[in-house]
Structures are given as C-alpha cells and as structure tokens.
DOGUPA-620751 format. One record per residue (C-alpha): residue number from 1; x, y, z; residue in three letters. Coordinates in Angstrom, 2 decimals. Example, Ala and Ser with C-alpha at 12.3 -4.5 7.8 and 13.67 -1.06 7.14 Angstrom:
BEGIN
> i; u; v; w; aa
> 1; 12.30; -4.50; 7.80; ALA
> 2; 13.67; -1.06; 7.14; SER
This chain:
BEGIN
> i; u; v; w; aa
> 1; -35.76; 4.53; 8.27; UNK
> 2; -37.69; 6.98; 10.47; UNK
> 3; -36.25; 10.21; 9.17; UNK
> 4; -39.04; 12.62; 10.16; UNK
> 5; -39.36; 11.29; 13.71; UNK
> 6; -35.60; 11.15; 14.16; UNK
> 7; -35.13; 14.69; 12.84; UNK
> 8; -37.44; 16.13; 15.50; UNK
> 9; -35.77; 14.17; 18.28; UNK
> 10; -32.31; 15.19; 17.10; UNK
> 11; -33.30; 18.86; 17.11; UNK
> 12; -34.34; 18.55; 20.75; UNK
> 13; -31.07; 16.82; 21.67; UNK
> 14; -28.98; 19.29; 19.65; UNK
> 15; -27.35; 16.54; 17.59; UNK
> 16; -26.08; 17.09; 14.08; UNK
> 17; -27.25; 14.58; 11.43; UNK
> 18; -23.83; 12.90; 11.62; UNK
> 19; -23.87; 12.67; 15.44; UNK
> 20; -27.41; 11.32; 15.34; UNK
> 21; -26.28; 8.63; 12.91; UNK
> 22; -23.41; 7.69; 15.21; UNK
> 23; -25.86; 7.33; 18.08; UNK
> 24; -28.00; 4.98; 16.01; UNK
> 25; -24.95; 2.89; 15.15; UNK
> 26; -24.65; 1.98; 18.83; UNK
> 27; -20.85; 1.63; 18.94; UNK
> 28; -18.27; 3.52; 21.06; UNK
> 29; -17.28; 6.99; 19.86; UNK
> 30; -13.83; 8.17; 20.97; UNK
> 31; -13.26; 11.92; 20.90; UNK
> 32; -9.69; 13.10; 21.33; UNK
> 33; -6.64; 14.68; 19.74; UNK
> 34; -4.92; 11.30; 19.76; UNK
> 35; -5.30; 7.63; 20.63; UNK
> 36; -2.14; 5.95; 21.85; UNK
> 37; -2.88; 2.44; 20.63; UNK
> 38; -5.41; 1.43; 17.98; UNK
> 39; -4.39; -2.23; 18.18; UNK
> 40; -6.02; -2.63; 21.59; UNK
> 41; -8.70; 0.08; 21.52; UNK
> 42; -11.93; -1.47; 22.90; UNK
> 43; -14.65; -1.93; 20.30; UNK
> 44; -18.37; -2.66; 20.53; UNK
> 45; -20.80; -4.86; 18.57; UNK
> 46; -21.65; -3.23; 15.23; UNK
> 47; -24.81; -4.86; 13.93; UNK
> 48; -24.90; -2.95; 10.66; UNK
> 49; -21.36; -4.07; 9.78; UNK
> 50; -21.55; -7.57; 11.22; UNK
> 51; -18.44; -7.24; 13.37; UNK
> 52; -17.20; -4.97; 16.14; UNK
> 53; -16.11; -1.37; 15.78; UNK
> 54; -15.78; 2.18; 17.04; UNK
> 55; -15.75; 5.71; 15.70; UNK
> 56; -12.70; 7.88; 16.35; UNK
> 57; -13.39; 11.61; 16.04; UNK
> 58; -10.13; 13.52; 16.35; UNK
> 59; -9.42; 17.22; 16.87; UNK
> 60; -13.04; 18.30; 17.22; UNK
> 61; -13.66; 18.59; 13.48; UNK
> 62; -16.26; 17.09; 11.18; UNK
> 63; -14.60; 17.34; 7.78; UNK
> 64; -13.66; 13.67; 7.99; UNK
> 65; -13.62; 10.91; 10.57; UNK
> 66; -12.01; 7.59; 11.42; UNK
> 67; -13.58; 4.26; 12.22; UNK
> 68; -12.07; 0.96; 13.31; UNK
> 69; -13.73; -2.33; 12.48; UNK
> 70; -12.70; -5.84; 13.46; UNK
> 71; -13.55; -9.04; 11.60; UNK
> 72; -13.71; -12.19; 13.74; UNK
> 73; -11.51; -15.19; 12.90; UNK
> 74; -12.78; -16.92; 9.79; UNK
> 75; -15.52; -14.32; 9.50; UNK
> 76; -16.72; -11.67; 7.13; UNK
> 77; -18.49; -8.34; 7.38; UNK
> 78; -21.80; -7.55; 5.73; UNK
> 79; -21.73; -6.00; 2.25; UNK
> 80; -21.79; -2.20; 2.34; UNK
> 81; -21.74; 0.83; 0.04; UNK
> 82; -22.00; 4.56; 0.67; UNK
> 83; -21.83; 7.99; -0.92; UNK
> 84; -18.60; 9.05; 0.79; UNK
> 85; -14.96; 8.28; 0.10; UNK
> 86; -13.06; 5.98; 2.43; UNK
> 87; -9.38; 5.06; 2.64; UNK
> 88; -8.65; 1.77; 4.38; UNK
> 89; -5.47; 0.85; 6.25; UNK
> 90; -4.96; -2.67; 7.58; UNK
> 91; -3.88; -2.50; 11.22; UNK
> 92; -3.64; -6.25; 11.83; UNK
> 93; -4.45; -9.55; 10.15; UNK
> 94; -4.78; -10.90; 6.62; UNK
> 95; -7.81; -11.08; 4.40; UNK
> 96; -9.51; -9.94; 1.24; UNK
> 97; -12.03; -7.35; 0.05; UNK
> 98; -14.36; -7.82; -2.89; UNK
> 99; -15.86; -4.82; -4.71; UNK
> 100; -18.62; -4.70; -7.30; UNK
> 101; -21.49; -2.59; -8.55; UNK
> 102; -24.62; -2.64; -10.71; UNK
> 103; -23.60; -4.44; -13.91; UNK
> 104; -19.98; -4.23; -12.73; UNK
> 105; -18.09; -7.52; -12.19; UNK
> 106; -16.53; -8.38; -8.85; UNK
> 107; -12.84; -7.72; -8.24; UNK
> 108; -10.94; -8.87; -5.17; UNK
> 109; -7.88; -7.47; -3.43; UNK
> 110; -5.98; -9.52; -0.86; UNK
> 111; -4.37; -7.58; 1.99; UNK
> 112; -2.21; -7.92; 5.07; UNK
> 113; -1.09; -5.69; 7.94; UNK
> 114; 0.33; -2.51; 6.41; UNK
> 115; -1.77; -2.58; 3.23; UNK
> 116; -3.57; 0.55; 2.04; UNK
> 117; -6.45; 0.82; -0.42; UNK
> 118; -9.73; 2.64; -1.06; UNK
> 119; -13.12; 1.20; -1.86; UNK
> 120; -14.40; 2.85; -5.07; UNK
> 121; -17.03; 5.49; -4.34; UNK
> 122; -20.51; 4.03; -3.72; UNK
> 123; -19.56; 0.59; -5.04; UNK
> 124; -20.50; -2.43; -2.99; UNK
> 125; -17.68; -4.02; -1.01; UNK
> 126; -17.25; -6.80; 1.53; UNK
> 127; -14.32; -7.61; 3.85; UNK
> 128; -13.23; -11.19; 4.67; UNK
> 129; -10.81; -12.46; 7.32; UNK
> 130; -8.34; -15.06; 5.99; UNK
> 131; -7.35; -16.31; 9.44; UNK
> 132; -9.29; -18.92; 11.34; UNK
> 133; -7.60; -18.06; 14.62; UNK
> 134; -6.93; -14.31; 14.71; UNK
> 135; -9.17; -11.27; 14.13; UNK
> 136; -8.41; -8.74; 11.41; UNK
> 137; -8.59; -5.05; 12.32; UNK
> 138; -9.05; -2.27; 9.74; UNK
> 139; -8.94; 1.51; 10.04; UNK
> 140; -10.93; 3.68; 7.64; UNK
> 141; -10.66; 7.46; 7.30; UNK
> 142; -13.73; 8.80; 5.52; UNK
> 143; -15.65; 11.88; 4.37; UNK
> 144; -18.81; 10.68; 6.13; UNK
> 145; -19.26; 13.76; 8.42; UNK
> 146; -19.15; 16.24; 5.53; UNK
> 147; -21.50; 14.15; 3.38; UNK
> 148; -24.01; 13.93; 6.25; UNK
> 149; -23.74; 17.69; 6.71; UNK
> 150; -24.49; 18.24; 3.02; UNK
> 151; -27.38; 15.79; 2.53; UNK
> 152; -28.64; 15.05; 6.08; UNK
> 153; -30.16; 11.78; 4.95; UNK
> 154; -28.92; 8.31; 5.92; UNK
> 155; -31.24; 6.92; 3.26; UNK
> 156; -29.35; 8.81; 0.55; UNK
> 157; -25.88; 8.20; 1.99; UNK
> 158; -26.33; 4.44; 2.34; UNK
> 159; -29.03; 3.52; -0.19; UNK
> 160; -28.37; 5.60; -3.30; UNK
> 161; -27.66; 3.24; -6.21; UNK
> 162; -25.83; 5.67; -8.50; UNK
> 163; -22.74; 4.04; -10.01; UNK
> 164; -19.59; 6.12; -10.55; UNK
> 165; -18.41; 3.98; -13.45; UNK
> 166; -15.77; 6.53; -14.44; UNK
> 167; -14.03; 5.62; -11.17; UNK
> 168; -14.58; 1.86; -11.26; UNK
> 169; -15.93; -0.22; -14.13; UNK
> 170; -14.67; -3.65; -13.08; UNK
> 171; -11.19; -3.39; -14.59; UNK
> 172; -9.35; -6.70; -14.19; UNK
> 173; -6.15; -4.97; -13.07; UNK
> 174; -7.88; -2.46; -10.78; UNK
> 175; -6.01; -3.72; -7.71; UNK
> 176; -3.10; -5.58; -9.33; UNK
> 177; -1.76; -2.67; -11.39; UNK
> 178; 1.15; -1.36; -9.25; UNK
> 179; 0.41; 2.21; -10.32; UNK
> 180; 2.62; 4.97; -11.64; UNK
> 181; 4.55; 8.03; -10.51; UNK
> 182; 2.59; 11.11; -11.61; UNK
> 183; 5.36; 13.49; -10.67; UNK
> 184; 7.80; 14.09; -7.81; UNK
> 185; 6.38; 12.77; -4.51; UNK
> 186; 3.09; 11.55; -6.04; UNK
> 187; 2.15; 7.94; -6.81; UNK
> 188; -1.22; 7.01; -8.33; UNK
> 189; -2.52; 3.54; -7.52; UNK
> 190; -5.52; 1.68; -6.10; UNK
> 191; -3.57; -0.61; -3.76; UNK
> 192; -0.35; -0.34; -1.78; UNK
> 193; 0.69; -3.82; -0.54; UNK
> 194; 2.69; -2.43; 2.41; UNK
> 195; 3.18; 1.25; 3.24; UNK
> 196; 5.94; 0.30; 5.68; UNK
> 197; 8.28; -0.74; 2.85; UNK
> 198; 7.19; 1.43; -0.08; UNK
> 199; 10.03; 3.47; -1.61; UNK
> 200; 9.99; 7.16; -0.67; UNK
> 201; 11.66; 10.21; -2.19; UNK
> 202; 13.82; 12.88; -0.62; UNK
> 203; 11.66; 15.56; 1.04; UNK
> 204; 13.81; 18.44; 2.33; UNK
> 205; 10.84; 20.80; 2.52; UNK
> 206; 10.09; 19.62; 6.07; UNK
> 207; 13.68; 18.82; 7.06; UNK
> 208; 15.62; 15.52; 6.89; UNK
> 209; 13.65; 12.60; 5.54; UNK
> 210; 11.57; 11.08; 2.77; UNK
> 211; 7.96; 11.23; 1.58; UNK
> 212; 5.45; 9.89; -0.95; UNK
> 213; 1.84; 10.90; -1.57; UNK
> 214; -0.75; 8.41; -2.80; UNK
> 215; -3.73; 9.16; -5.03; UNK
> 216; -6.12; 6.24; -4.47; UNK
> 217; -9.15; 5.28; -6.58; UNK
> 218; -9.39; 8.81; -8.05; UNK
> 219; -10.47; 10.11; -4.65; UNK
> 220; -10.30; 13.72; -3.51; UNK
> 221; -8.88; 12.34; -0.24; UNK
> 222; -5.23; 11.33; -0.36; UNK
> 223; -2.57; 9.67; 1.76; UNK
> 224; 1.10; 10.25; 2.32; UNK
> 225; 3.89; 8.36; 4.02; UNK
> 226; 6.79; 10.18; 5.66; UNK
> 227; 9.96; 8.78; 7.18; UNK
> 228; 12.63; 10.67; 9.05; UNK
> 229; 16.04; 9.41; 10.16; UNK
> 230; 17.41; 8.74; 13.62; UNK
> 231; 18.11; 11.86; 15.71; UNK
> 232; 16.13; 14.20; 13.43; UNK
> 233; 12.83; 16.06; 13.58; UNK
> 234; 10.40; 17.81; 11.24; UNK
> 235; 9.85; 21.53; 10.92; UNK
> 236; 6.82; 22.93; 12.74; UNK
> 237; 3.91; 23.71; 10.45; UNK
> 238; 0.13; 24.09; 10.29; UNK
> 239; -2.68; 23.50; 7.79; UNK
> 240; -6.39; 22.85; 7.63; UNK
> 241; -8.26; 20.10; 9.52; UNK
> 242; -8.63; 16.41; 8.84; UNK
> 243; -5.12; 14.90; 8.74; UNK
> 244; -5.05; 11.56; 10.57; UNK
> 245; -1.41; 10.72; 11.37; UNK
> 246; -0.88; 7.00; 11.99; UNK
> 247; 2.47; 5.85; 13.38; UNK
> 248; 3.65; 2.76; 11.49; UNK
> 249; 7.26; 2.56; 12.71; UNK
> 250; 9.56; 3.93; 15.39; UNK
> 251; 8.80; 5.98; 18.48; UNK
> 252; 8.84; 9.63; 19.34; UNK
> 253; 6.58; 12.53; 20.12; UNK
> 254; 4.75; 15.49; 18.58; UNK
> 255; 4.23; 19.01; 19.88; UNK
> 256; 0.87; 20.72; 19.31; UNK
> 257; 0.04; 24.38; 19.83; UNK
> 258; -1.91; 27.32; 18.46; UNK
> 259; -0.29; 30.60; 17.56; UNK
> 260; 0.02; 32.67; 20.72; UNK
> 261; -0.09; 29.71; 23.15; UNK
> 262; 2.39; 30.00; 26.01; UNK
> 263; 2.69; 26.23; 26.35; UNK
> 264; 2.81; 23.37; 23.87; UNK
> 265; 1.05; 20.01; 24.29; UNK
> 266; 3.29; 16.98; 23.96; UNK
> 267; 1.92; 13.70; 22.60; UNK
> 268; 4.11; 10.60; 22.87; UNK
> 269; 3.65; 8.00; 20.14; UNK
> 270; 4.74; 4.59; 18.89; UNK
> 271; 3.57; 2.03; 16.36; UNK
> 272; -0.24; 1.98; 16.41; UNK
> 273; -0.78; 5.52; 17.68; UNK
> 274; -2.97; 8.01; 15.81; UNK
> 275; -3.12; 11.79; 16.23; UNK
> 276; -4.64; 14.72; 14.43; UNK
> 277; -3.84; 18.43; 14.78; UNK
> 278; -6.82; 20.78; 14.80; UNK
> 279; -7.35; 23.31; 12.03; UNK
> 280; -4.52; 25.85; 11.92; UNK
> 281; -2.81; 24.20; 14.89; UNK
> 282; 0.97; 24.14; 14.71; UNK
> 283; 2.45; 20.67; 15.08; UNK
> 284; 5.96; 19.25; 14.94; UNK
> 285; 7.09; 15.61; 14.83; UNK
> 286; 10.23; 14.27; 16.56; UNK
> 287; 11.95; 10.89; 16.12; UNK
> 288; 12.77; 10.02; 19.71; UNK
> 289; 13.96; 6.45; 19.22; UNK
> 290; 16.99; 4.50; 17.96; UNK
> 291; 15.42; 3.62; 14.58; UNK
> 292; 13.95; 5.64; 11.69; UNK
> 293; 10.37; 6.78; 12.34; UNK
> 294; 7.64; 6.41; 9.70; UNK
> 295; 4.04; 7.54; 9.67; UNK
> 296; 1.05; 7.35; 7.34; UNK
> 297; -1.26; 10.37; 7.01; UNK
> 298; -4.80; 9.90; 5.68; UNK
> 299; -6.29; 13.26; 4.86; UNK
> 300; -8.10; 15.69; 2.61; UNK
> 301; -6.22; 17.16; -0.33; UNK
> 302; -7.03; 16.07; -3.87; UNK
> 303; -4.68; 18.77; -5.15; UNK
> 304; -1.91; 16.15; -5.07; UNK
> 305; -3.45; 14.73; -8.24; UNK
> 306; -2.38; 17.00; -11.14; UNK
> 307; -5.63; 16.39; -13.04; UNK
> 308; -7.63; 17.92; -10.17; UNK
> 309; -5.24; 20.74; -9.27; UNK
> 310; -6.43; 24.32; -9.87; UNK
> 311; -4.32; 26.37; -12.28; UNK
> 312; -3.20; 28.70; -9.51; UNK
> 313; -1.46; 25.73; -7.84; UNK
> 314; -0.11; 24.21; -11.02; UNK
> 315; 3.55; 25.02; -10.33; UNK
> 316; 5.10; 23.07; -7.47; UNK
> 317; 7.65; 25.76; -6.59; UNK
> 318; 4.96; 28.44; -6.31; UNK
> 319; 2.74; 26.10; -4.30; UNK
> 320; 5.65; 25.36; -1.97; UNK
> 321; 6.29; 29.08; -1.50; UNK
> 322; 2.66; 29.54; -0.49; UNK
> 323; 2.80; 26.64; 1.98; UNK
> 324; 6.05; 27.93; 3.52; UNK
> 325; 4.14; 30.81; 5.08; UNK
> 326; 2.66; 28.32; 7.55; UNK
> 327; 5.98; 26.64; 8.32; UNK
> 328; 8.47; 27.50; 11.05; UNK
> 329; 12.05; 27.19; 9.86; UNK
> 330; 14.76; 25.71; 12.06; UNK
> 331; 16.48; 29.09; 12.18; UNK
> 332; 13.43; 30.84; 13.65; UNK
> 333; 11.91; 28.20; 15.94; UNK
> 334; 11.87; 28.57; 19.73; UNK
> 335; 15.33; 27.36; 20.94; UNK
> 336; 13.66; 25.44; 23.79; UNK
> 337; 12.16; 23.05; 21.21; UNK
> 338; 15.57; 21.84; 20.07; UNK
> 339; 16.91; 21.76; 23.64; UNK
> 340; 14.03; 19.49; 24.70; UNK
> 341; 14.65; 17.19; 21.76; UNK
> 342; 18.41; 16.99; 22.35; UNK
> 343; 17.73; 15.91; 25.94; UNK
> 344; 15.24; 13.30; 24.73; UNK
> 345; 17.53; 11.55; 22.25; UNK
> 346; 20.44; 11.70; 24.71; UNK
> 347; 18.56; 8.98; 26.62; UNK
> 348; 19.48; 6.67; 23.70; UNK
> 349; 23.05; 7.96; 23.52; UNK
> 350; 22.26; 9.96; 20.36; UNK
> 351; 23.25; 13.43; 19.22; UNK
> 352; 21.27; 15.74; 16.95; UNK
> 353; 21.78; 15.05; 13.23; UNK
> 354; 20.08; 18.15; 11.75; UNK
> 355; 22.28; 20.55; 9.78; UNK
> 356; 20.14; 23.67; 9.43; UNK
> 357; 22.10; 24.90; 6.42; UNK
> 358; 20.96; 21.91; 4.35; UNK
> 359; 17.26; 22.65; 4.80; UNK
> 360; 16.76; 26.35; 4.14; UNK
> 361; 13.40; 26.73; 2.45; UNK
> 362; 14.69; 29.15; -0.19; UNK
> 363; 17.30; 26.58; -1.27; UNK
> 364; 14.69; 23.83; -1.41; UNK
> 365; 12.38; 25.97; -3.56; UNK
> 366; 15.28; 26.57; -5.95; UNK
> 367; 15.95; 22.82; -6.16; UNK
> 368; 12.28; 22.15; -6.89; UNK
> 369; 12.12; 24.87; -9.53; UNK
> 370; 15.25; 23.56; -11.28; UNK
> 371; 13.93; 19.98; -11.32; UNK
> 372; 16.95; 18.70; -9.37; UNK
> 373; 14.88; 16.77; -6.79; UNK
> 374; 12.79; 15.05; -9.46; UNK
> 375; 15.93; 13.97; -11.32; UNK
> 376; 17.51; 12.74; -8.08; UNK
> 377; 14.72; 10.24; -7.52; UNK
> 378; 14.90; 8.99; -11.09; UNK
> 379; 18.65; 8.50; -10.97; UNK
> 380; 18.54; 6.77; -7.58; UNK
> 381; 15.66; 4.33; -8.20; UNK
> 382; 15.14; 4.38; -11.95; UNK
> 383; 17.73; 1.77; -12.99; UNK
> 384; 18.31; -1.30; -10.80; UNK
> 385; 21.91; -2.39; -10.46; UNK
> 386; 23.18; -5.70; -11.83; UNK
> 387; 23.22; -7.08; -8.28; UNK
> 388; 19.60; -6.08; -7.71; UNK
> 389; 18.58; -7.61; -11.03; UNK
> 390; 20.37; -10.84; -10.10; UNK
> 391; 18.58; -10.96; -6.74; UNK
> 392; 15.22; -10.54; -8.46; UNK
> 393; 15.98; -13.31; -10.97; UNK
> 394; 17.14; -15.73; -8.26; UNK
> 395; 14.07; -14.94; -6.13; UNK
> 396; 11.75; -15.55; -9.08; UNK
> 397; 13.37; -18.92; -9.77; UNK
> 398; 13.39; -20.07; -6.17; UNK
> 399; 11.00; -22.87; -5.04; UNK
> 400; 7.59; -21.76; -3.81; UNK
> 401; 7.58; -20.77; -0.15; UNK
> 402; 5.08; -22.05; 2.38; UNK
> 403; 4.41; -18.52; 3.63; UNK
> 404; 1.67; -16.82; 1.59; UNK
> 405; 2.50; -13.62; -0.22; UNK
> 406; 0.69; -10.59; -1.54; UNK
> 407; -1.98; -10.98; -4.22; UNK
> 408; -0.40; -8.45; -6.60; UNK
> 409; 1.08; -9.94; -9.75; UNK
> 410; 3.71; -7.19; -9.82; UNK
> 411; 6.86; -6.94; -7.68; UNK
> 412; 6.40; -4.51; -4.82; UNK
> 413; 8.12; -1.15; -5.18; UNK
> 414; 11.69; -1.27; -3.75; UNK
> 415; 11.83; 0.63; -0.49; UNK
> 416; 14.37; 3.16; 0.69; UNK
> 417; 15.95; 2.18; 3.97; UNK
> 418; 15.75; 5.71; 5.31; UNK
> 419; 18.88; 7.73; 5.91; UNK
> 420; 21.27; 5.00; 4.85; UNK
> 421; 19.94; 5.03; 1.26; UNK
> 422; 19.91; 1.22; 1.01; UNK
> 423; 17.27; -0.38; -1.23; UNK
> 424; 15.28; -3.26; 0.17; UNK
> 425; 14.19; -5.67; -2.53; UNK
> 426; 10.67; -6.83; -1.82; UNK
> 427; 9.82; -10.50; -2.11; UNK
> 428; 8.21; -11.28; -5.51; UNK
> 429; 4.44; -11.63; -5.22; UNK
> 430; 1.96; -13.94; -6.85; UNK
> 431; -1.82; -14.45; -6.84; UNK
> 432; -3.23; -16.76; -4.21; UNK
> 433; -6.60; -17.82; -2.93; UNK
> 434; -8.06; -16.64; 0.35; UNK
> 435; -8.18; -20.20; 1.65; UNK
> 436; -4.41; -20.57; 1.20; UNK
> 437; -3.56; -17.69; 3.51; UNK
> 438; -2.07; -18.30; 6.93; UNK
> 439; -3.42; -16.90; 10.16; UNK
> 440; -2.58; -13.24; 10.80; UNK
> 441; -0.07; -12.40; 13.52; UNK
> 442; -0.96; -10.86; 16.86; UNK
> 443; -0.55; -7.15; 17.53; UNK
> 444; 1.56; -5.50; 20.17; UNK
> 445; -0.27; -4.58; 23.36; UNK
> 446; 0.20; -1.07; 24.69; UNK
> 447; -1.82; 1.33; 26.80; UNK
> 448; -4.12; 3.91; 25.24; UNK
> 449; -5.65; 7.21; 26.25; UNK
> 450; -8.58; 9.27; 25.05; UNK
> 451; -10.30; 12.44; 26.20; UNK
> 452; -13.90; 11.25; 26.17; UNK
> 453; -16.07; 8.38; 25.04; UNK
> 454; -19.65; 8.28; 23.82; UNK
> 455; -21.59; 5.02; 23.48; UNK
C-alpha cells in the first residue's frame, strides 16, 4: 500500500481517509437520503471482494455506512477481515458464510433472503452462493467510516491480525444457538434465520405496533425490527445519525424534516427500499398499504445490551422518559400530518385505526415501570398451546421435504402476525450442506432514485 503518496494526493483533493479508500475501491458510491430499490441498484466490479458491489452513503454522515455486494451464481467472494463491525442482511438468494481466525476453527452459517447476522470483529469470513443459476445479494451496514477517521490507515483496518477471542473462539453453536431474550424488546443472538417472521413484542412507545431489538455478535451496533398494523402510523421522533431503515414488508411513506422547517420531505417506500434520517432530523413512518408494514433498522446503539449500558440508562422507564423529549405525541403533532395520511389510506378503502388515548406516553411509561409490558410478552408467547404443540410434533414427524430449509438445528422463533395476534409456526429446521440447497428466487424489479453517484 502506498500510504505516504496517497496521503499527499488526498490532501490536495480534499478527500477524507474514508473517501480516499472508497475511490481506490473503484465501485459506485451512491449518496442520498434514500434508495428506492436495493434489489436492482446497479453495481460495479469489485476486485478486492471478487464480486460486484457499491457503497451507499446515506444522510451525509460518516458514523457508519452501507455496502451492497453480489455473488455470482455458483460463485464465492474472496476471504476478508477488518477492524470494524458489520451487520449483514440477505437481500436475495441462498448461500453460506464461513468464519474463522488465527487458531480458531471454521464455523459456517447457511442463510437465505431475510437472514440477518454479523461477522465477528476482525475474524476472517467468506461468502458463498448456493445457487448455480441466480446471484445472491447482501447488504452490510458497517462502522468503516468511523474506524477510518480514527486510524486513517487501510493497512491497519484490513491487515491487523489481532483476534478478539472474547467475541468469537470457534464455538460450535455460535450460529445455531437460537439466542435468548435479555429483557423486554431485546434478543441476543448471532443469527436470525428470517427477520420477516421473527416474533415481535408490543411496542406502544411509538404508537400501534410491535418491535424487537437484536444484539448480534456482542457488537456495539444493533438492529431492530418494527411492524405496524394496517391503517396506522408511528409517532414522529428524532435521534442521532446512522440508522439505516430497510423496508422488508408492506408499502407506505416517511416524512422527514428538521425542527423549524416549513415543509416536510416525503419518501415513498416498499419492499427493498432503504432510507436514513440525518442527525436530529424528525422522521415519521406511515403504513400506506393494505397489509402490515415491517422494517429492519441497522444502526448504532450498543446500549440495548444491558451489559454495555451505562448506569445512568439502567432503568428502562427513565430511559424512555429521556427519549420522549425527542418524540412528537399524536396529541401535539401538526393536524395536516394526519389529514394527509387519512387521504392516503382512503385510496385502499381504509379508515384510520389509531386511538390516541391508548398511546399516551405517560401511560406507556407507567406500564413499563410496573413491568406489565414484559409480563404481557411472557404470557402471550411463553407457553405454546396444545394445538401449537401438536402442529410442531406432526411437522417434526413428517417426511423430509424436497425444499431445503434453514441450517439452524433449533425451531425458528414463532412470529406474531401483526395486529391480529396470530402466531405463525415456523417450519422445523435441520442442518444441510451447501450443495443440497436449491437456487435462490428472483427479486422484484422496481425503479430506484438517488441524489448523486460517485464512481
């Protein structure tokens, strides 16, 4: 690497170390507040990775970034490791990822569209496509920009051999352990087979709907999934930078604005869209379609993990009170927001299903403080009914299916069917080899937009 020569050239061009690295990568860089469709976003040859890819820098911030990489049919990417955290969401296809480190045995996780996992920090990993006919497309949200800002050395970021064995030591069940609920709304795991069907808990803090946060691979970065019912919308709120909101079900729109703005920006979304509000930018999400809407957010925020949370944020009720200062309650929002939404859902013959009295923040804080919401989840999902147990037994005894299933040896977490409260029983899973997997399905084709592109 030509660090000294490159540093002088970058100073002349006014590039940050991270931007200079992107330029050397030689792939497209999309800069925007949102991308309408990641399934069809054009990519470029990525020699370092061995596939095609692109950077996606949203909301003009460099705390974290997103990158999309595609593996050709029957192909594999080059092994890689780095000194920044990365959360990986499978956009399309089926395949497997192997991770290992110095004196650390290899472990493999098999994934499909909708899977979520994180490569352990600075451990080697390699992605493989299980399909011989269809490409596999992965999205990663990473801390690469911040790490480049801190160390300013590609050599260190990509060639340091330090092993974080306290995070990954080759445990056999590293990816097959289904994880555990740390507390209300927080699930600790290293692999989520499908975020589209994972069971969520009631989340009245933001209005009607459900939520679950994921602590992955002991990272400081976290993820959360949120679902809101038909004819409902979230409360407006704001926070720091770095949240990448990926639509994984339904259709609708979001409003974005800064305090004091006379007009709000509207972003329409559907499955495959990604958006990110800027730091301290108010944003509000609306389910505009005839089905429940669900999104995945990949973001900063290790405070979701109790073992990393500062003492001052140790109590959920007090933490919620602090966050409420940056939230706009239904009772105080601009009336034109609700009027616009009512007109939107009327196109589907729907009427608003938000009862303001059920979502007053002071009532929610009281429910959190009393432990009522935590008990509600336990009582609703803690004990399967006799019918559910029978279904699971019959499914386990059924003949093997020709369609491959997830690699996890544990049953997938039952999923809440949104506002109707119905539990979907996931198909039992079993280990399988990469060669046994079927070709991945094709992705929907939609249009996309971006503000600017660098290559």
